[in-house]
KOLVEX-148043 format. One record per residue (C-alpha): y, x, z; residue in three letters. Coordinates in nm, 3 decimals, padded with zeros to 5 digits. Last residue first. Layout:
residues N
Y, X, Z, ALA
...
end
This chain:
residues 594
10.643, 28.966, 08.636, UNK
10.745, 28.860, 08.308, UNK
10.678, 29.084, 07.976, UNK
11.010, 29.242, 07.843, UNK
11.038, 29.182, 07.471, UNK
10.994, 29.479, 07.223, UNK
11.338, 29.586, 07.117, UNK
11.400, 29.459, 06.755, UNK
11.435, 29.771, 06.500, UNK
11.797, 29.896, 06.432, UNK
11.682, 30.229, 06.593, UNK
11.498, 30.287, 06.261, UNK
11.843, 30.317, 06.088, UNK
11.746, 30.636, 05.865, UNK
11.406, 30.687, 05.713, UNK
11.333, 31.045, 05.559, UNK
11.219, 31.157, 05.909, UNK
10.925, 30.930, 05.890, UNK
10.759, 31.079, 05.594, UNK
10.710, 30.859, 05.292, UNK
10.346, 30.779, 05.252, UNK
10.406, 30.513, 04.994, UNK
10.119, 30.238, 05.007, UNK
09.916, 30.450, 05.260, UNK
10.185, 30.386, 05.562, UNK
10.516, 30.548, 05.586, UNK
10.717, 30.319, 05.368, UNK
10.511, 29.987, 05.467, UNK
10.532, 30.084, 05.852, UNK
10.886, 30.162, 05.845, UNK
10.975, 29.821, 05.648, UNK
10.760, 29.599, 05.884, UNK
10.955, 29.767, 06.200, UNK
11.285, 29.750, 06.033, UNK
11.216, 29.365, 05.934, UNK
11.504, 29.198, 06.116, UNK
11.512, 28.850, 05.947, UNK
11.520, 28.771, 05.562, UNK
11.484, 29.095, 05.343, UNK
11.757, 29.217, 05.121, UNK
11.688, 29.506, 04.890, UNK
11.964, 29.741, 04.767, UNK
12.016, 29.855, 04.389, UNK
12.183, 30.172, 04.250, UNK
12.362, 30.130, 03.920, UNK
12.663, 30.327, 04.086, UNK
12.578, 30.457, 04.403, UNK
12.778, 30.762, 04.367, UNK
13.096, 30.554, 04.340, UNK
13.068, 30.461, 04.689, UNK
12.989, 30.064, 04.816, UNK
12.900, 29.802, 04.566, UNK
12.491, 29.851, 04.578, UNK
12.390, 29.616, 04.322, UNK
12.150, 29.317, 04.448, UNK
11.808, 29.228, 04.511, UNK
11.657, 28.937, 04.682, UNK
11.389, 28.874, 04.957, UNK
11.230, 28.560, 05.130, UNK
11.017, 28.594, 05.421, UNK
10.657, 28.603, 05.445, UNK
10.696, 28.965, 05.587, UNK
10.397, 29.109, 05.395, UNK
10.422, 28.901, 05.071, UNK
10.780, 28.917, 05.040, UNK
10.790, 29.288, 05.161, UNK
10.558, 29.356, 04.854, UNK
10.770, 29.190, 04.604, UNK
11.077, 29.351, 04.735, UNK
10.914, 29.707, 04.688, UNK
10.828, 29.612, 04.342, UNK
11.187, 29.477, 04.266, UNK
11.334, 29.804, 04.432, UNK
11.111, 30.060, 04.229, UNK
11.046, 30.371, 04.439, UNK
11.137, 30.688, 04.241, UNK
11.212, 30.838, 04.608, UNK
11.577, 30.825, 04.518, UNK
11.558, 30.499, 04.386, UNK
11.485, 30.367, 04.723, UNK
11.833, 30.426, 04.845, UNK
11.885, 30.117, 05.018, UNK
11.699, 29.867, 05.213, UNK
11.905, 29.573, 05.394, UNK
11.752, 29.377, 05.661, UNK
11.897, 29.016, 05.712, UNK
11.990, 28.834, 06.037, UNK
12.079, 28.465, 06.100, UNK
12.347, 28.362, 06.366, UNK
12.438, 28.093, 06.176, UNK
12.619, 28.325, 05.915, UNK
12.495, 28.662, 05.881, UNK
12.428, 28.953, 06.114, UNK
12.354, 29.277, 05.932, UNK
12.055, 29.511, 05.982, UNK
12.068, 29.826, 05.795, UNK
11.770, 30.054, 05.686, UNK
11.896, 30.361, 05.475, UNK
11.619, 30.555, 05.275, UNK
11.696, 30.901, 05.316, UNK
11.769, 31.191, 05.073, UNK
11.750, 31.584, 05.140, UNK
12.104, 31.747, 05.166, UNK
12.358, 31.770, 04.874, UNK
12.317, 31.819, 04.512, UNK
12.023, 31.719, 04.336, UNK
11.708, 31.884, 04.184, UNK
11.423, 31.677, 04.018, UNK
11.109, 31.894, 03.944, UNK
10.930, 31.828, 03.624, UNK
10.650, 31.571, 03.679, UNK
10.275, 31.611, 03.722, UNK
10.298, 31.566, 04.105, UNK
10.665, 31.459, 04.222, UNK
10.863, 31.778, 04.323, UNK
11.202, 31.666, 04.498, UNK
11.443, 31.923, 04.529, UNK
11.748, 31.952, 04.752, UNK
12.074, 32.113, 04.715, UNK
12.358, 32.335, 04.918, UNK
12.571, 32.493, 04.673, UNK
12.572, 32.879, 04.763, UNK
12.883, 33.020, 04.963, UNK
12.711, 32.973, 05.294, UNK
12.419, 33.153, 05.175, UNK
12.620, 33.442, 05.094, UNK
12.757, 33.463, 05.434, UNK
12.434, 33.419, 05.646, UNK
12.250, 33.654, 05.434, UNK
12.513, 33.910, 05.462, UNK
12.570, 33.878, 05.838, UNK
12.190, 33.914, 05.888, UNK
12.193, 34.241, 05.673, UNK
12.477, 34.375, 05.882, UNK
12.811, 34.408, 05.763, UNK
13.045, 34.694, 05.579, UNK
13.402, 34.730, 05.426, UNK
13.565, 34.453, 05.628, UNK
13.968, 34.513, 05.579, UNK
13.995, 34.271, 05.275, UNK
13.811, 33.997, 05.465, UNK
14.058, 33.756, 05.319, UNK
13.958, 33.483, 05.029, UNK
13.597, 33.453, 04.870, UNK
13.455, 33.647, 05.138, UNK
13.084, 33.712, 05.113, UNK
13.024, 33.652, 04.731, UNK
13.361, 33.884, 04.685, UNK
13.212, 34.153, 04.910, UNK
12.886, 34.159, 04.755, UNK
13.071, 34.204, 04.397, UNK
13.301, 34.458, 04.526, UNK
13.085, 34.694, 04.699, UNK
13.005, 34.607, 05.065, UNK
12.842, 34.890, 05.254, UNK
12.535, 34.788, 05.454, UNK
12.447, 34.827, 05.807, UNK
12.117, 34.814, 05.998, UNK
12.033, 35.138, 05.803, UNK
12.260, 35.321, 06.031, UNK
12.347, 35.695, 05.930, UNK
12.208, 35.637, 05.581, UNK
12.396, 35.331, 05.520, UNK
12.232, 35.083, 05.277, UNK
12.411, 35.014, 04.950, UNK
12.199, 35.206, 04.737, UNK
12.285, 34.964, 04.438, UNK
11.925, 34.899, 04.337, UNK
11.835, 34.856, 04.715, UNK
12.130, 34.627, 04.772, UNK
12.075, 34.414, 04.480, UNK
11.691, 34.383, 04.571, UNK
11.754, 34.274, 04.920, UNK
12.008, 34.012, 04.779, UNK
11.720, 33.881, 04.570, UNK
11.456, 33.861, 04.842, UNK
11.693, 33.693, 05.072, UNK
11.784, 33.431, 04.809, UNK
11.418, 33.390, 04.733, UNK
11.320, 33.322, 05.063, UNK
11.581, 33.082, 05.113, UNK
11.475, 32.890, 04.772, UNK
11.657, 32.948, 04.478, UNK
11.831, 32.712, 04.202, UNK
12.037, 32.811, 03.904, UNK
12.352, 32.637, 03.887, UNK
12.547, 32.895, 03.746, UNK
12.349, 33.167, 03.594, UNK
12.066, 33.383, 03.729, UNK
11.910, 33.711, 03.575, UNK
11.960, 33.959, 03.860, UNK
12.315, 34.073, 03.744, UNK
12.406, 33.722, 03.724, UNK
12.325, 33.689, 04.085, UNK
12.655, 33.885, 04.222, UNK
12.894, 33.757, 03.947, UNK
12.783, 33.386, 03.970, UNK
12.828, 33.396, 04.367, UNK
13.184, 33.256, 04.366, UNK
13.099, 33.005, 04.085, UNK
12.807, 32.865, 04.292, UNK
12.429, 32.962, 04.232, UNK
12.208, 32.682, 04.378, UNK
12.046, 32.628, 04.713, UNK
11.734, 32.493, 04.815, UNK
11.588, 32.254, 05.068, UNK
11.242, 32.115, 05.001, UNK
11.098, 31.783, 04.943, UNK
10.747, 31.726, 04.807, UNK
10.739, 31.392, 04.667, UNK
10.540, 31.097, 04.757, UNK
10.266, 30.957, 04.530, UNK
10.240, 30.622, 04.360, UNK
09.962, 30.549, 04.161, UNK
09.941, 30.572, 03.777, UNK
10.252, 30.757, 03.797, UNK
10.559, 30.715, 03.519, UNK
10.722, 30.929, 03.271, UNK
10.932, 30.781, 02.990, UNK
11.013, 31.046, 02.737, UNK
10.908, 30.829, 02.430, UNK
10.572, 30.778, 02.604, UNK
10.444, 30.933, 02.910, UNK
10.153, 30.930, 03.160, UNK
10.123, 31.083, 03.501, UNK
09.828, 31.097, 03.752, UNK
09.621, 31.294, 03.535, UNK
09.875, 31.573, 03.557, UNK
09.840, 31.600, 03.958, UNK
09.446, 31.693, 03.871, UNK
09.500, 32.007, 03.722, UNK
09.288, 32.067, 03.406, UNK
09.070, 32.372, 03.447, UNK
08.742, 32.151, 03.494, UNK
08.767, 31.980, 03.162, UNK
08.791, 31.598, 03.175, UNK
09.122, 31.577, 02.981, UNK
08.982, 31.711, 02.693, UNK
09.038, 32.079, 02.579, UNK
09.112, 32.100, 02.183, UNK
08.796, 32.129, 01.947, UNK
08.629, 32.465, 01.885, UNK
08.470, 32.480, 01.552, UNK
08.209, 32.756, 01.526, UNK
07.914, 32.476, 01.564, UNK
08.058, 32.241, 01.322, UNK
08.123, 32.513, 01.033, UNK
07.788, 32.644, 01.119, UNK
07.568, 32.352, 01.100, UNK
07.327, 32.287, 01.341, UNK
07.477, 31.926, 01.426, UNK
07.385, 31.811, 01.065, UNK
07.551, 31.469, 01.084, UNK
07.359, 31.157, 00.924, UNK
07.403, 30.779, 00.800, UNK
07.783, 30.823, 00.759, UNK
07.820, 30.461, 00.574, UNK
08.020, 30.337, 00.242, UNK
08.057, 30.000, 00.209, UNK
08.129, 29.868, -00.163, UNK
07.810, 29.713, -00.201, UNK
07.574, 29.771, 00.107, UNK
07.442, 30.094, 00.253, UNK
07.644, 30.308, 00.025, UNK
07.518, 30.650, 00.154, UNK
07.707, 30.947, 00.294, UNK
07.552, 31.256, 00.476, UNK
07.735, 31.477, 00.690, UNK
07.774, 31.873, 00.712, UNK
07.596, 31.964, 00.385, UNK
07.914, 32.122, 00.237, UNK
07.923, 31.856, -00.045, UNK
07.941, 31.595, 00.212, UNK
08.292, 31.735, 00.345, UNK
08.415, 31.727, 00.013, UNK
08.281, 31.375, -00.061, UNK
08.431, 31.252, 00.256, UNK
08.782, 31.387, 00.164, UNK
08.734, 31.196, -00.167, UNK
08.617, 30.882, 00.025, UNK
08.926, 30.921, 00.273, UNK
09.175, 30.895, -00.017, UNK
09.484, 31.090, -00.100, UNK
09.272, 31.418, -00.120, UNK
09.563, 31.665, -00.115, UNK
09.685, 31.535, 00.179, UNK
10.002, 31.275, 00.222, UNK
09.763, 30.971, 00.161, UNK
09.569, 31.080, 00.473, UNK
09.835, 31.001, 00.687, UNK
09.783, 31.158, 01.040, UNK
10.077, 31.154, 01.261, UNK
10.185, 31.437, 01.508, UNK
10.326, 31.462, 01.871, UNK
10.030, 31.299, 02.047, UNK
09.763, 31.498, 01.867, UNK
09.537, 31.326, 01.646, UNK
09.186, 31.291, 01.775, UNK
09.226, 30.873, 01.793, UNK
09.282, 30.889, 01.417, UNK
08.940, 31.033, 01.356, UNK
08.742, 30.815, 01.623, UNK
08.840, 30.452, 01.578, UNK
08.989, 30.429, 01.241, UNK
08.822, 30.704, 01.039, UNK
08.468, 30.605, 01.192, UNK
08.539, 30.245, 01.118, UNK
08.647, 30.326, 00.768, UNK
08.345, 30.548, 00.694, UNK
08.114, 30.265, 00.842, UNK
07.844, 30.404, 01.091, UNK
07.498, 30.476, 01.034, UNK
07.484, 30.632, 01.303, UNK
07.605, 30.513, 01.653, UNK
07.330, 30.676, 01.855, UNK
07.414, 31.011, 01.701, UNK
07.744, 30.995, 01.878, UNK
08.069, 31.063, 01.727, UNK
08.357, 31.127, 01.973, UNK
08.367, 31.501, 02.067, UNK
08.219, 31.707, 01.776, UNK
08.254, 31.471, 01.504, UNK
08.586, 31.360, 01.601, UNK
08.706, 31.694, 01.666, UNK
08.583, 31.799, 01.303, UNK
08.771, 31.502, 01.149, UNK
09.094, 31.519, 01.353, UNK
09.113, 31.924, 01.254, UNK
09.027, 31.866, 00.904, UNK
09.280, 31.600, 00.866, UNK
09.555, 31.816, 01.043, UNK
09.472, 32.108, 00.807, UNK
09.498, 31.892, 00.501, UNK
09.836, 31.760, 00.648, UNK
09.971, 32.098, 00.693, UNK
09.876, 32.200, 00.335, UNK
10.026, 31.902, 00.168, UNK
10.356, 31.945, 00.397, UNK
10.393, 32.283, 00.228, UNK
10.331, 32.591, 00.478, UNK
10.611, 32.810, 00.581, UNK
10.646, 32.626, 00.932, UNK
10.995, 32.636, 01.083, UNK
10.981, 32.749, 01.427, UNK
11.086, 32.571, 01.774, UNK
10.997, 32.252, 01.625, UNK
11.206, 31.950, 01.795, UNK
11.487, 32.046, 01.544, UNK
11.256, 31.914, 01.273, UNK
11.225, 31.572, 01.407, UNK
11.591, 31.514, 01.462, UNK
11.664, 31.657, 01.105, UNK
11.416, 31.407, 00.957, UNK
11.630, 31.129, 01.114, UNK
11.938, 31.290, 00.986, UNK
11.820, 31.265, 00.637, UNK
11.702, 30.923, 00.684, UNK
12.083, 30.856, 00.740, UNK
12.269, 30.809, 01.039, UNK
12.598, 30.615, 01.003, UNK
12.644, 30.424, 01.339, UNK
12.548, 30.735, 01.500, UNK
12.825, 30.903, 01.353, UNK
13.063, 30.626, 01.451, UNK
12.927, 30.653, 01.810, UNK
13.082, 30.977, 01.868, UNK
13.030, 31.113, 02.184, UNK
12.661, 30.996, 02.170, UNK
12.551, 31.291, 02.015, UNK
12.171, 31.265, 01.941, UNK
11.922, 31.598, 01.917, UNK
11.997, 31.668, 02.284, UNK
11.807, 31.344, 02.393, UNK
11.866, 31.188, 02.714, UNK
11.972, 30.873, 02.563, UNK
12.323, 30.718, 02.657, UNK
12.427, 30.339, 02.717, UNK
12.804, 30.320, 02.585, UNK
13.084, 30.195, 02.785, UNK
13.335, 29.947, 02.674, UNK
13.410, 29.837, 03.008, UNK
13.109, 29.630, 02.971, UNK
12.841, 29.688, 02.711, UNK
12.911, 29.781, 02.346, UNK
12.569, 29.727, 02.150, UNK
12.459, 30.042, 01.934, UNK
12.444, 29.970, 01.571, UNK
12.168, 30.136, 01.379, UNK
12.169, 30.270, 01.010, UNK
11.942, 30.380, 00.727, UNK
12.130, 30.400, 00.432, UNK
11.881, 30.633, 00.261, UNK
11.595, 30.377, 00.302, UNK
11.345, 30.394, 00.584, UNK
11.017, 30.576, 00.455, UNK
10.766, 30.393, 00.229, UNK
10.445, 30.270, 00.384, UNK
10.193, 30.294, 00.081, UNK
09.903, 30.050, 00.086, UNK
09.691, 29.963, 00.385, UNK
09.774, 30.196, 00.639, UNK
09.550, 30.062, 00.927, UNK
09.760, 30.116, 01.270, UNK
09.572, 30.264, 01.551, UNK
09.645, 30.095, 01.889, UNK
09.744, 30.332, 02.141, UNK
09.831, 30.121, 02.474, UNK
10.205, 30.140, 02.598, UNK
10.235, 30.274, 02.936, UNK
10.193, 30.043, 03.234, UNK
10.520, 30.038, 03.457, UNK
10.338, 29.795, 03.720, UNK
10.612, 29.555, 03.641, UNK
10.994, 29.544, 03.742, UNK
11.029, 29.875, 03.556, UNK
10.946, 29.666, 03.216, UNK
11.232, 29.420, 03.320, UNK
11.457, 29.743, 03.362, UNK
11.382, 29.887, 03.007, UNK
11.118, 30.129, 02.940, UNK
10.922, 29.908, 02.664, UNK
11.181, 29.679, 02.516, UNK
11.359, 29.349, 02.566, UNK
11.617, 29.121, 02.378, UNK
11.649, 29.327, 02.061, UNK
11.848, 29.106, 01.780, UNK
11.663, 29.169, 01.451, UNK
11.816, 29.230, 01.094, UNK
12.160, 29.377, 01.124, UNK
12.316, 29.503, 00.777, UNK
12.142, 29.605, 00.462, UNK
11.779, 29.482, 00.318, UNK
11.915, 29.336, 00.028, UNK
12.109, 29.079, 00.245, UNK
12.026, 28.779, 00.051, UNK
11.706, 28.867, -00.136, UNK
11.518, 29.124, 00.118, UNK
11.647, 29.003, 00.448, UNK
11.680, 28.642, 00.314, UNK
11.317, 28.619, 00.224, UNK
11.234, 28.744, 00.598, UNK
11.456, 28.491, 00.753, UNK
11.757, 28.621, 00.894, UNK
11.870, 28.703, 01.266, UNK
11.505, 28.762, 01.370, UNK
11.455, 28.724, 01.737, UNK
11.366, 29.018, 02.000, UNK
11.079, 29.196, 02.159, UNK
11.013, 29.583, 02.171, UNK
10.761, 29.833, 02.193, UNK
10.450, 29.646, 02.031, UNK
10.133, 29.832, 02.017, UNK
10.045, 29.879, 01.643, UNK
10.093, 30.254, 01.688, UNK
10.125, 30.490, 01.374, UNK
10.482, 30.388, 01.273, UNK
10.648, 30.214, 01.544, UNK
10.644, 29.860, 01.698, UNK
10.871, 29.546, 01.662, UNK
10.810, 29.199, 01.796, UNK
10.932, 28.868, 01.663, UNK
11.083, 28.536, 01.804, UNK
11.193, 28.326, 01.560, UNK
11.569, 28.273, 01.496, UNK
11.571, 28.261, 01.116, UNK
11.234, 28.215, 00.979, UNK
10.946, 28.463, 00.972, UNK
10.692, 28.609, 00.701, UNK
10.605, 28.943, 00.799, UNK
10.754, 29.181, 00.544, UNK
10.578, 29.298, 00.226, UNK
10.210, 29.355, 00.145, UNK
10.288, 29.720, 00.036, UNK
10.464, 29.781, 00.382, UNK
10.829, 29.773, 00.440, UNK
10.964, 30.009, 00.700, UNK
11.265, 29.870, 00.910, UNK
11.540, 30.096, 00.965, UNK
11.742, 29.963, 00.667, UNK
11.735, 29.598, 00.813, UNK
11.941, 29.722, 01.136, UNK
11.733, 29.673, 01.478, UNK
11.985, 29.616, 01.754, UNK
12.090, 29.880, 02.001, UNK
12.078, 29.912, 02.352, UNK
11.951, 30.270, 02.448, UNK
11.599, 30.167, 02.396, UNK
11.666, 30.035, 02.046, UNK
11.816, 30.355, 01.987, UNK
11.510, 30.571, 02.089, UNK
11.310, 30.305, 01.880, UNK
11.495, 30.445, 01.561, UNK
11.361, 30.793, 01.627, UNK
11.017, 30.668, 01.645, UNK
11.031, 30.492, 01.278, UNK
11.017, 30.129, 01.256, UNK
10.745, 29.847, 01.197, UNK
10.827, 29.460, 01.239, UNK
10.583, 29.240, 01.414, UNK
10.506, 28.852, 01.391, UNK
10.400, 28.762, 01.725, UNK
10.084, 28.744, 01.906, UNK
09.905, 28.989, 01.722, UNK
09.899, 29.266, 01.976, UNK
09.779, 29.010, 02.244, UNK
09.741, 29.217, 02.569, UNK
10.000, 29.464, 02.453, UNK
10.243, 29.182, 02.368, UNK
10.201, 29.044, 02.721, UNK
10.319, 29.371, 02.897, UNK
10.592, 29.407, 02.637, UNK
10.728, 29.066, 02.740, UNK
10.686, 28.750, 02.569, UNK
11.022, 28.577, 02.492, UNK
11.072, 28.193, 02.587, UNK
11.386, 28.013, 02.451, UNK
11.613, 27.756, 02.661, UNK
11.887, 27.990, 02.682, UNK
11.667, 28.291, 02.816, UNK
11.349, 28.253, 02.945, UNK
11.118, 28.542, 03.008, UNK
10.771, 28.572, 02.976, UNK
10.472, 28.800, 03.127, UNK
10.657, 28.990, 03.411, UNK
10.397, 29.204, 03.626, UNK
10.346, 29.148, 04.006, UNK
09.999, 28.980, 03.941, UNK
10.150, 28.745, 03.679, UNK
10.520, 28.704, 03.669, UNK
10.764, 28.453, 03.507, UNK
11.115, 28.554, 03.457, UNK
11.391, 28.300, 03.424, UNK
11.719, 28.441, 03.311, UNK
12.090, 28.338, 03.364, UNK
12.359, 28.569, 03.198, UNK
12.620, 28.770, 03.396, UNK
12.635, 29.053, 03.148, UNK
12.444, 29.288, 03.406, UNK
12.155, 29.027, 03.377, UNK
12.123, 28.786, 03.647, UNK
11.799, 28.661, 03.800, UNK
11.576, 28.359, 03.859, UNK
11.221, 28.496, 03.919, UNK
10.900, 28.299, 03.890, UNK
10.609, 28.370, 04.043, UNK
10.191, 28.370, 03.971, UNK
09.890, 28.453, 04.202, UNK
09.582, 28.330, 04.008, UNK
09.442, 27.981, 04.025, UNK
09.531, 27.794, 03.675, UNK
09.582, 28.116, 03.454, UNK
09.895, 28.142, 03.226, UNK
09.784, 28.458, 03.004, UNK
09.413, 28.389, 03.032, UNK
09.465, 28.004, 02.993, UNK
09.654, 28.081, 02.665, UNK
09.385, 28.337, 02.550, UNK
09.140, 28.047, 02.586, UNK
09.365, 27.804, 02.400, UNK
09.398, 28.053, 02.115, UNK
09.735, 28.244, 02.038, UNK
09.904, 28.335, 01.716, UNK
09.837, 27.966, 01.571, UNK
10.147, 27.819, 01.751, UNK
10.345, 28.098, 01.930, UNK
10.654, 27.885, 02.039, UNK
10.460, 27.570, 02.071, UNK
10.180, 27.697, 02.251, UNK
10.410, 27.882, 02.458, UNK
10.573, 27.573, 02.564, UNK
10.279, 27.403, 02.646, UNK
10.156, 27.686, 02.876, UNK
10.476, 27.713, 03.041, UNK
10.467, 27.316, 03.126, UNK
10.154, 27.335, 03.273, UNK
10.229, 27.628, 03.478, UNK
10.533, 27.456, 03.586, UNK
10.360, 27.151, 03.710, UNK
10.115, 27.377, 03.920, UNK
10.433, 27.514, 04.077, UNK
10.530, 27.897, 04.061, UNK
10.563, 28.103, 04.360, UNK
10.917, 28.218, 04.446, UNK
11.148, 28.502, 04.347, UNK
11.520, 28.403, 04.397, UNK
11.861, 28.576, 04.300, UNK
11.745, 28.892, 04.141, UNK
12.015, 29.101, 04.006, UNK
11.978, 29.312, 03.697, UNK
11.981, 29.686, 03.622, UNK
12.119, 29.791, 03.277, UNK
11.920, 29.801, 02.948, UNK
11.790, 29.477, 03.051, UNK
11.941, 29.253, 02.783, UNK
end
């Protein structure tokens, strides 16, 4: 529903009566899933709350209730759905179905969850009725990543459908445009207790991708999926999913899966002992230690499952470790094993080197400002980019720069261009001995300077060569946000456009465009302007120009150019003034009377 940008019609403060109605409706929807205290925390009496009326890309009317700038609940066809922000605060709020990480990537692209993609725990599926609001998480993390409703009851999913066909209609996911309208918080890591066996998805696993307007498909930036043939995607099997994960590894590991899991278990256990567990916490339940410390030490790209190790059970592994003298385990109460002591001077623990933590001195500060899940990178606090003019190798200049290790589209700064041209001339000894200011033009250098014509020109000055070659390269710009990969786009540096238009009844509106080029979320900017200008704001798609597809513009009541300038160049965004176009439209100061 929110895969594509939506249009905001209104965004106003919520009334007290609407708060009470929202609380009552949520209590009916969730039932015993939330206490009265949590309900009051979710919909407080005095904190700032707003309600947005918006239109989805399909023209559907949706109400979104926001608390402190973040959407907490949305209403569609008189049904309330908690957002992922709410689901993260209350992970047990909704019945939750579990799937594999590769499947969620398809949900993020606009797919619904198919029954073969659901992982069935030994305790069975959550008990839900047809049409009931549910959540979806991924194996290894209990934090919900999607919200929707069940198309069948859990009983019919197994007995009637035989775990085949479509199971859950997905309405909202982490990473979609509704999530981007909030503070862009990343999902928390909530360890999943693997009680009993979690079988993998069945061999007839498949997903179904929604078709959007004009028959276009939503794409995922993942080279392991081929969206050019949607029929292949719809018939993906478990083997296909496993191949996706295997392709992410640069080299195949010759060790068996049991050996790999044994090594991962030992790595996480030793890291937890050395970095997490404090002597003041002893004695500690072995299950608590495993859940709160060991699982937390698992690298982000791996999943620790003790059942896939040679030990099978935690108790068996602890007995092995205890036999080495590293720890001492004792049953302090019936059926409850505790770690009562750790031998800190043990040679195995002293020689073990855990991975560097985020607090190490050599960790760069920019990386700490960004977090990422499923390829979705966000900044904890907005920082403006470093913008630089660069040039990319064009088709005409490929023969020249290919000798220097560049290919078509490779970016270079002006200093790098001059260095590479100088290097090429020196390597081929093209400088004239009689006049070092002049350079003899060989075929590659001549072609890079004169695509057509110039056949009678056999030599040129160094400066003429630099100017001519640079003019044949493709002009680009680079935006470098701290902790993120550089963004390279064609054309000159971007700018935020400020337009003032005259509307009916001699009223003026200020339009702000191209915020997305600086990774500024239009919805958040509109909310800030609404509070600072004390004027109504709205968001609508930019209709002019094919290159502006899926971009949005912010409309603000009145001539607010001066206020927009102070907000964008101030401490909130710190955008240099030279990247703002249309500042001349600001209202002229009134002349004081004599």
